[in-house]
KEMARTI-735008 format. One record per atom (N, C-alpha, C, O): residue in three letters; x, y, z. Coordinates in pm, whole numbers, plus 32768, in hexadecimal, padded with zeros to 4 digits. Each point is the difference from the previous one (the first is absolute). Example, Ala and Ser with C-alpha at 12.3 -4.5 7.8 and 13.67 -1.06 7.14 Angstrom:
REM KEMARTI-735008
ALA85277DC7830CALA7FA780778000ALA805A80788000ALA80687FFE8042SER7F75806B7F76SER805280778006SER7FB3806D8049SER8033806F8011
//
This chain:
REM KEMARTI-735008
MET3B4D44CA5158MET7FF67FA77F8DMET806680277F96MET800A80757FDCSER80417F2A7FF4SER805F80187F94SER7FB97FEE7F7BSER7FCF7F937FE2ARG802C80D87FCEARG7FBD7FF97F7EARG80447F9B7FA6ARG7FBE7FB67FB6VAL80C68046804FVAL804A7FA37FACVAL7FDF7F718027VAL7FE97FAC7FA9ALA8014803780D9ALA7FE27F78802EALA7F727FD87FDBALA7FE87F8E7FD8LEU7FBA80CF8036LEU7F767FE27FDDLEU7FF27FE57F6ALEU7FBB7FA27FD7ASP808780AF7FD8ASP7FFA7FEA7F70ASP803A7F787FDAASP7FCD7FBE7FA5GLN809C8019809FGLN803A7F7D7FE6GLN7F9D7F918024GLN7FF57F9D7FB8ASP7FC3807480B7ASP7F9B7F9D8026ASP7F907FFA7F98ASP7FD27F937FDCLEU800380E07FF5LEU7F9680047F9CLEU802B7FBC7F7ELEU7FB27FB97FC1LEU80CA80608018LEU80337FC07F86LEU800A7F698010LEU7FE27FB57FA3SER8049801F80D2SER800B7F708018SER7F767FBE7FFDSER7FF17F947FC6LEU7FAC80AC8077LEU7F787FCB7FFCLEU7FCC7FFC7F70LEU7FC37F9E7FD6ARG805780CD7FE0ARG7FD580047F74ARG803C7F8C7FB1ARG7FBA7FBE7FB3ASP80C7802A805EASP80427F967FB5ASP7FC77F778022ASP7FF07FAC7FA8ASP7FF2803C80D8ASP7FC67F808027ASP7F757FED7FC3ASP7FDD7F927FD6LEU7FD580D98025LEU7F7A7FF77FC5LEU80087FE97F6ALEU7FB07FB47FC8LEU80AD808D7FF6LEU80127FE97F70LEU80287F6F7FE6LEU7FD17FC37FA0ARG8086800780B3ARG80287F767FEFARG7F8B7FA18018ARG7FED7F9F7FB7MET7FC4807E80B0MET7F8A7FAD801AMET7FA27FFF7F88MET7FD07F967FD7CYS801780E07FF0CYS7FA680097F8DCYS80377FB17F8ACYS7FB57FBA7FBCSER80CD8050802CSER803D7FB67F92SER7FF17F6A8014SER7FE47FB77FA1LEU802F801B80DALEU7FF37F72801DLEU7F707FD07FEELEU7FE77F937FCDVAL7FBA80BF805EVAL7F727FDC7FF0VAL7FDC7FF77F6DVAL7FBC7FA37FD5ASP807180BE7FDEASP7FE780027F70ASP80377F817FBEASP7FBC7FBF7FB2LYS80BF8020806FLYS80407F897FC9LYS7FB77F81802CLYS7FEA7FA67FAFSER7FF1805480CFSER7FBC7F898034SER7F787FEB7FBESER7FD97F8F7FE4THR7FE080DD8003THR7F7D7FF77FBFTHR800C7FC57F74THR7FB57FA67FDBTHR80AA808C7FD9THR80177FCE7F78THR80287F6D8002THR7FCC7FAF7FB3ARG8090802D80A6ARG80317F768006ARG7F957FA08033ARG7FFA7F8D7FD5ALA7FB380A18087ALA7F957FAA8034ALA7F9D7FDD7F92ALA7FD47F8E7FF6LEU800980D37FB8LEU7FA37FE67F91LEU80407FA47F99LEU7FBD7FAB7FC6GLU80C580668024GLU80467FA87FA4GLU80017F718036GLU7FF07FA07FB4ALA8024805380CFALA7FFE7F7B803EALA7F787FBE7FF2ALA7FF87F887FE7LEU7F9D80C68028LEU7F797FCA7FF1LEU7FE67FD77F70LEU7FCA7F957FE6LYS805D80C07FBELYS7FE97FE37F73LYS80477F817FD4LYS7FC67FAB7FBDLYS80B98048806BLYS80527F8F7FD3LYS7FF97F88805ELYS80387F967FE3GLN7F81807C808FGLN7FFE7F988066GLN808F7FDC802BGLN80267F8B8006ASP802780DC8016ASP808C7FF38027ASP800980088097ASP8003806D8039ASN80017F1F8008ASN80027FFD8092ASN8080803B803AASN7FFD803D806BASN80727FB17F50ASN807E80388032ASN7FFB80988002ASN802C80408061LEU7FA07FFA7F34LEU7FF580917FFALEU7F9E8034806ALEU801980668040ALA7F797F527FD0ALA7F9F80278066ALA803F7FFF808BALA7FE9805B8050GLN80677F407FCCGLN80407FF88083GLN806680708012GLN80128033806FGLU80317FF47F26GLU805E80718007GLU7FB780808027GLU8031804F8050VAL7F597FC67F75VAL7FB180768021VAL7FD97FFE8094VAL800880668044ILE7FCE7F267FECILE7FDA7FF3808DILE8077801B805BILE7FF280448065ASN80817F897F77ASN807980188050ASN802780937FFEASN802B80378066ASP7FC580097F26ASP8026808D7FF4ASP7FA7805B8055ASP8027806F8021ASP7F637F618003ASP7FA980528056ASP804080178088ASP7FE380648043ASP80757F417FE7ASP80478014807EASP8059807B7FF9ASP801180468064VAL80287FD57F26VAL805580777FF0VAL7FAB807E800DVAL802A80618040ILE7F5F7F9D7F85ILE7FA58072800BILE7FD780158091ILE7FFC80718030ASP7FE77F228016ASP7FDA800A808DASP807380388054ASP7FE98050805AASP80917F877F88ASP80748032804AASP801380967FEAASP801F804A805DLEU7FCD7FE27F27LEU800B808F7FE3LEU7F93804E8049LEU8018806D8033HIS7F717F5A7FD0HIS7F9180408048HIS802380128093HIS7FE9806A803AGLN804F7F2F8002GLN80278009808DGLN806E80688014GLN800080498063ARG805E7FBD7F3EARG806C8061800BARG7FCA808E7FF7ARG802E80598049VAL7F707FBE7F5FVAL7FC480847FF6VAL7FBA80258082VAL800F80708032GLU7FA67F318007GLU7FBC801A807FGLU8062802A806CGLU7FEC80638047GLU80807F507FC5GLU8064801E8067GLU804480867FE6GLU801D804B805DHIS7FFE7FD27F24HIS8042807D7FDCHIS7FA58077801FHIS802F80688030VAL7F507F8A7FB5VAL7FA1806B801EVAL7FFF801D8096VAL800480748029LEU7FF67F238028LEU7FFB80138091LEU807D80448034LEU7FF8805B8053THR807C7F7A7F7DTHR807D803D8030THR800E808F7FCETHR803480558048THR7F9E7FC67F3FTHR800A80877FC9THR7FA88061804ETHR802B806E8022VAL7F5B7F697FFBVAL7FA68055804EVAL80388019808BVAL7FFB80718031ALA803A7F26800FALA803580108087ALA807E80568003ALA80118052805AARG80457F9B7F44ARG808280448000ARG7FF6808F7FCAARG803E805B8036GLN7F757FB77F5FGLN7FFE80817FBBGLN7F8B8059802AGLN8006807A7FF0GLN7F907F4A8045GLN7F88804A8028GLN7FD380617F91GLN7FF780798016PRO7FED7F507F75PRO7FD980567F8FPRO7F7980438017PRO7FAE7FCF804EMET803D809E7F6FMET7F85804D800EMET7FBF80157F77MET80417FF17F98ALA7F3F8030806AALA7FB5802D7F8BALA80117FA17F89ALA7FE37F89800AARG804B80AD7F83ARG80047FB17F86ARG80607F8A800CARG7FE47F957FCAASP808B807C807CASP805E7F908010ASP7FBD7F8C8049ASP80117F8C7FDBLEU7FA28094808DLEU7FBB7F96804ALEU7F977FBD7FAALEU7FF17F868003ARG7FC680CA7FB0ARG7F9C7FC67FA5ARG80427FA47F9BARG7FCC7F967FE0ARG80A780937FEEARG80477FAF7F9DARG80297F7A803EARG7FF37F987FBFILE803D806980BAILE802C7F858040ILE7F887FA5801EILE80087F877FEDILE7F8A80B58040ILE7F877FB08016ILE7FD07FC37F7DILE7FD87F8B7FFCALA802B80C57F9AALA7FD77FCD7F7DALA805A7F8F7FD3ALA7FD07F9D7FC7ASP80B2806F8052ASP805C7F947FDDASP7FDA7F7E8044ASP80027F967FC2LEU7FDC807280BCLEU7FD77F89804ALEU7F827FC37FC4LEU7FF77F867FEFLEU7FA880CE7FF1LEU7F837FCF7FC7LEU80167FC67F74LEU7FC47F9B7FDCILE809280A47FD7ILE80207FCC7F7BILE80447F78800BILE7FE47FA57FB2SER8076804E80AFSER80427F7F8017SER7F9A7F94801FSER800C7F8F7FD1ASN7F9080938080ASN7F967F9F801FASN7FB77FD37F81ASN7FE57F897FEEGLU7FFE80D77FBAGLU7FBA7FDF7F84GLU80567FA67FA7GLU7FCE7F9F7FC7LEU80B28080802FLEU80597FB17FACLEU800F7F728037LEU80067F9F7FB4GLU7FFF805580D0GLU800B7F7A803BGLU7F857FAD7FDEGLU800C7F8A7FE0ARG7F7E80B28026ARG7F867FB87FDEARG7FFA7FE17F6AARG7FCD7F977FD9MET806780C37FD4MET80067FE57F71MET80597F877FE5MET7FE37FAF7FA7GLY8089804680A5GLY80547F897FF5GLY7FB47F828025GLY80147F977FC3ASP7F96807480A1ASP7FAD7F8D8026ASP7FA27FD87F90ASP7FE87F8A7FE9HIS7FE280D97FD0HIS7FA77FE27F90HIS804B7FBB7F8FHIS7FCC7FA37FC1ALA80AF80898024ALA80527FBC7F9BALA801D7F71802DALA7FFA7FA27FAFGLU8023804D80D0GLU80177F7A8035GLU7F827FAB7FF2GLU80097F887FE6GLY7F8280B5802BGLY7F837FB77FF2GLY7FF07FC57F74GLY7FCE7F917FF1ILE805C80BA7FAAILE7FFB7FCB7F77ILE805F7F8A7FF2ILE7FDE7F9C7FC1ALA80998070807BALA80617F927FFBALA7FCB7F858049ALA80157F8F7FD4GLN7FA68086809BGLN7FC57F908049GLN7F977FBA7FABGLN7FF37F858003ALA7FC280C97FB0ALA7F9D7FC67FA6ALA80427FA87F97ALA7FCD7F967FDDALA80A880967FF3ALA80497FB07F9DALA802B7F7B803CALA7FFC7F997FBDLEU802E806880C1LEU802B7F848041LEU7F8B7FA2801BLEU800E7F867FF4ARG7F8080B1802EARG7F8D7FAE8025ARG7FB47FCB7F87ARG7FB87F9C800AHIS805880A67F85HIS7FB77FD67F88HIS802F7F757FD5HIS80787FE67FFEPRO7F2B7FC17FDFPRO80287F7B7FD0PRO805D800C7F87PRO7FE880517FA6ASP807F7F5F8058ASP806480067F94ASP7FC67FC37F80ASP80097F887FE8SER7FBA80D07FC8SER7FC17FD07F85SER8033804B7F86SER7FBC80067F99GLY80BC80328072GLY803980497F90GLY7FE180948006GLY7FB6802B8059PRO808080237F4CPRO7FED80927FFFPRO7F6C80277FFEPRO7FAE7FBA7FC5ILE803280B4807AILE7F7780338006ILE7FF080707F99ILE805880547FEFGLN7F387FAB7FCDGLN7FE1806D7FA4GLN7FD580798053GLN7F977FFE8041ILE80B9806B7FBCILE7FE580778051ILE7FAA80627FB0ILE802680287F92PRO7F66800080A3PRO7FAC80627FBAPRO804A80847FECPRO805680268050ALA7F88801E7F46ALA8042807F7FDFALA7FEE80678070ALA805780558015GLN7F397FA38033GLN7FE78062806AGLN806C7FFB806BGLN802680688037ILE800B7F207FE8ILE80687FF58067ILE808180427FD0ILE80438045804DGLY7FE07FA57F36GLY807780427FCBGLY7FF380978003GLY806080468020ARG7F2A7FED7FBFARG7FEC80918002ARG80028035808FARG8034806D801AMET7F937F468043MET80058028808DMET809080068030MET8027805F8044LYS80287F3D7F9ALYS808C7FFE802BLYS804B80777FC6LYS804D80408048ASP7F9D7FDF7F38ASP804480717FC1ASP7FD980848043ASP805480578016THR7F2B7FB78009THR7FD1807B8040THR8037800C808ETHR8027806D802AVAL7FDD7F25801FVAL803A80018086VAL8092802A7FF9VAL802F804F8053HIS801A7F7C7F4BHIS808C80267FF0HIS800D80967FE6HIS80558043803CGLN7F597FF27F6CGLN8003808F7FE3GLN7FE08053807CGLN803E80678019MET7F617F698035MET7FD980488079MET807180028066MET801A8067803EMET802A7F277FD3MET806D7FFB8061MET8073805B7FD7MET803B80448054GLN7FE57FBC7F2BGLN806980597FD1GLN7FDA80928016GLN80518050802EALA7F337FD17FB1ALA7FD3808B800AALA7FF7802F8090ALA80248072801FVAL7FAC7F388039VAL7FEE802C808AVAL808780148045VAL800D80588056MET80587F5A7F86MET80838015803CMET804180807FCAMET804980438048GLU7F9D7FDE7F3AGLU8030807F7FCAGLU7FBC80758048GLU803F8065801FALA7F3F7F8A7FFCALA7FB88067804BALA8036800B808DALA8009806E8037PHE801A7F218004PHE80367FFE8088PHE808780488006PHE801780538058VAL80417F8D7F4DVAL8085803E8000VAL7FF580977FEDVAL8046804C8042GLY7F637FDF7F65GLY7FF1808F7FE4GLY7F9880458055GLY7FEB80797FF3MET7FD07F3B8066MET7F918038804DMET7FA1804B7FA3MET7FDA8072801AASP80037F4A7F7AASP7FAE803B7F95ASP7F6F7FD48016ASP7FDC7F907FDCILE7FD380C6805EILE7F787FD88023ILE7FA87FF17F85ILE7FA27FB08000GLU807A809B7F96GLU7FB07FF17F87GLU801A7F797FBFGLU7FA47FBF7FCFARG80D980168030ARG80217F7B7FCAARG7FC57F938059ARG7FD37F997FCFALA8030807D80B2ALA7FC37F9F805CALA7F6B7FF27FE4ALA7FCB7F917FFDARG7FF280DF7FEEARG7F707FFE7FE2ARG7FE57FB97F7BARG7FA37FB07FF7ALA80AE806C7FA4ALA7FEE7FC07F7DALA80187F6A800AALA7FBD7FB17FBDTHR80A380288096THR801B7F708012THR7F897FBB803FTHR7FDA7F937FD5ALA7FEB80AB808FALA7F8B7FC58043ALA7F8C7FEC7F9FALA7FB57F9F800AGLU803C80BD7F98GLU7F937FF57FA0GLU800E7F847FA7GLU7F9C7FCF7FCBMET80DF80008024MET80157F897FAFMET7FC07F83803FMET7FE97F9D7FBBASP7FFC806980C7ASP7FC67F8C8042ASP7F757FE07FCDASP7FD57F8D8007PHE7FE480D67FC6PHE7F7C7FE57FC8PHE800A7FA07F8APHE7FA77FAE7FEAARG80C6805A7FCBARG80167FA47F90ARG80177F728034ARG7FCF7F9F7FC6ILE807B805680A7ILE80157F7C803DILE7F7A7FC4802AILE7FE77F8A7FE7ASP7FC480C78057ASP7F7E7FCE802DASP7FAA7FD27F8BASP7FBD7F998007GLU804680B47F8DGLU7FB27FDA7F89GLU80317F7C7FC6GLU7FB17FAA7FDCLEU80D28047801CLEU80397F857FCALEU7FDF7F888059LEU7FE67F937FCFTYR801B808380B4TYR7FE07F91805BTYR7F6D7FD57FF0TYR7FE27F898003GLN7FC580D77FEDGLN7F747FDD7FEAGLN7FEF7FB47F7DGLN7FB37FA07FFAASP8094808B7F9EASP7FFB7FB87F80ASP80367F738010ASP7FC77FA07FCCLEU80A88053807DLEU803D7F7D8018LEU7F9F7FA6804CLEU7FEF7F8B7FDDPHE7FD380AA8089PHE7FA37FB28051PHE7F8D7FCB7FA9PHE7FDF7F898006SER7FE780CF7FABSER7F907FD77FAASER802B7F977F9BSER7FB97F9E7FE9LEU80BD80777FDCLEU80337FA27F9CLEU80177F76803CLEU7FD57F9C7FC8LEU806F805D80A8LEU80227F7F803CLEU7F867FB68032LEU7FF77F867FF2ILE7FAA80C18048ILE7F847FBF802CILE7FB87FC27F89ILE7FD07F8F8006ALA802880BF7F8DALA7FBD7FCD7F88ALA804A7F877FC8ALA7FBF7F9E7FD9GLU80C580668023GLU804D7F907FCBGLU7FF37F848058GLU7FFA7F907FCDMET8002808180B5MET7FF17F8D8059MET7F747FC57FF5MET7FEF7F868005GLN7FAD80CF7FECGLN7F777FCF7FF4GLN7FEB7FB27F7EGLN7FB57F9F7FFDSER808E808E7F99SER7FF07FBD7F7ESER80597F857FF3SER7FF07FB17FA3GLY806D803F80B8GLY805D7F907FF7GLY8079801E7FAAGLY80567FAA7FEBGLU7FB280D17FE2GLU807280257FACGLU808180058050GLU806D7FE97FCAARG7F87803680B7ARG807480048059ARG7FE17FAF807DARG7F9080058033SER80D27FB37FFESER7FEA7FAD8077SER7FE98058807BSER802C80728005ILE7F8D7F56805DILE7FE88048807CILE808380228044ILE8010806D8038GLU80507F367FC3GLU808280188042GLU804780787FC1GLU802D805A8046ASP7FDD7FA67F34ASP8043806E7FBDASP7FBA8085801EASP804080638021GLY7F3C7F9C7FD3GLY7FB5807B8015GLY80108036808DGLY800E80798014THR7FF07F2E804FTHR800B802A808BTHR80878040801CTHR80078069803FTYR80647F597F92TYR80848036801ATYR801A80817FB3TYR80478058802FLEU7F807FB47F5BLEU800D807C7FB4LEU7FB180728041LEU802C80738000LEU7F607F6C8037LEU7FB58065804ALEU804F80308079LEU800080778020TRP80447F2D8023TRP805180258073TRP8074805A7FD5TRP802180618045ALA801D7F7E7F4BALA806C80547FCDALA7FCC808D7FE0ALA804080648022GLY7F4C7FA37F9CGLY7FC580817FE0GLY7FDE8050807BGLY8014807A8004HIS7FB87F418063HIS7FDE8044807DHIS807D803E803EHIS7FFC80718030ASN80717F457FD0ASN807B8035803BASN803580787FB1ASN8032805F803CLEU7FC37F9D7F41LEU802980747FAFLEU7FA78079801ELEU803080718009GLU7F507F758006GLU7FA3806D801FGLU802280408086GLU7FFA807A800FARG802B7F348053ARG802580348084ARG8083804E7FFAARG801080648047ILE804E7F707F66ILE807C804C7FF0ILE7FE1808C7FCAILE80388063802EGLY7F6D7FA47F70GLY7FD880827FCCGLY7FC58059806CGLY801C80788004ASP7F917F4E8052ASP7FC7804D806FASP806C8038805BASP7FF88071802FARG806E7F3D7FE9ARG806A802B805DARG805C80697FC2ARG803780548047VAL7FD87FA87F36VAL8049806D7FBFVAL7FB280838012VAL803B80698016THR7F417F8E7FE0THR7FAD80758018THR80148034808DTHR800780798016ASN80027F2C804AASN80198029808BASN80868049800CASN800A80628049ILE805B7F6F7F6EILE808280438002ILE7FF3808E7FC9ILE803C805E8034SER7F757FB07F62SER7FEA80867FC7SER7FC5805D806ASER80268075800AGLU7F7D7F578044GLU7FC2804F806AGLU80668027806AGLU7FFB806F8036ARG80637F367FE9ARG8068801F8064ARG805D806D7FCEARG80308052804EILE7FEA7FAF7F31ILE805680687FC7ILE7FC080898011ILE804380618024VAL7F3C7FA77FC1VAL7FB9807F8010VAL8003802B8093VAL80138076801FTYR7FD97F29803ATYR80058021808FTYR808980368027TYR800980658046ALA80627F5A7F8CALA8087802C8023ALA801A808E7FD1ALA8043804E8044HIS7F877FD47F47HIS801C80837FC5HIS7FA6806E8037HIS802D80718012THR7F547F6F8008THR7FA080678023THR7FC37FF3808CTHR7FCD80618037GLY80397F278002GLY7FBD7FE8807FGLY7F6E7FDB7FF0GLY7FBC7FE18062ALA801280217F21ALA7F747FDD7FE6ALA7FF37F6A7FEAALA80557FC17FC2VAL7F3F80068072VAL7FE37F727FEDVAL7F997FF37F90VAL7F8E802E800ELYS80997F957F84LYS7FAB7FF27F8CLYS7FDA7F6F7FEALYS804D7FA58020ASP7F3C80457FA9ASP7FD47F7B7FD7ASP7FE880077F6AASP7F9880307FD3PHE80CB7FA07FE0PHE7FF9800C7F6FPHE7FA27F9C7FBFPHE7FCF80177F91ASN80187F7A80B2ASN7FB37F967FC0ASN7FA77FBB8067ASN80157F8B8020PRO7F8880BD8015PRO7FAB7FC38067PRO7FB07F8C7FC9PRO7FCE80067F90LYS80267F9180C0LYS7FB37F8B7FDALYS7FA07FE08072LYS80297FED8072ALA7F57800E7F6DALA7F9C7FEB8069ALA80117F7A8044ALA7FE07FF28076ASP80537FAB7F40ASP800C7F798038ASP80917FDC801FASP80277F8B7FFCGLU802A80DC8022GLU808F7FE7801AGLU800F7FA48078GLU7FCE801D806DVAL80787F757F7FVAL80177FA0806AVAL80937FDE8001VAL80397FE37F97GLU8007802080DEGLU808D7FDC800BGLU80117F6B7FDFGLU7FBA7FAB8037SER80A380397F6FSER80197F747FDBSER80927FED7FDFSER802A7F927FDE
//
């Protein structure tokens, strides 16, 4: 095994994952903007951009397979490469969640801009902070930062519960239309799932560094969606 060649492969994988995370972050922000403004063109751009995220995911998968076959890494290097693959999977699904918000914007009846509850804005800001922090933890293999990032997901969960209660109450009282409330709930759900997946990335970072499998945010009713 050539150490130089392996290091080059690891750097290339890292760069692709950083780019994926940046694209997901951008897509999430733009998807919410499209929903708020009922901007179908922007929503379609977000949906189209998901193809770029998917292509990067496929490239990471192929790169992992060729690196393992060619370099036959051992111990921590192998864990790092496995973690990279798992992180890529999480980022690809996060891109799907951003696309889901954009799809909601397209499907919503064209009735003008939607009043976005403050909880969604706070969820989006927290998700952005989590994505930035988890990639910094990934680059530095900083398990303490990874753990701290995962803890931020509890705030996302609290905001989602507040959002759910608020929208149900507004729909029941007639203050908000069923259509608006339904699509906003879907947007909130997708943000909540992105937070969960950032937590999963934090767990992969710990695995890459230590070999230990941690569950930072266990949920009794965790369901793949």
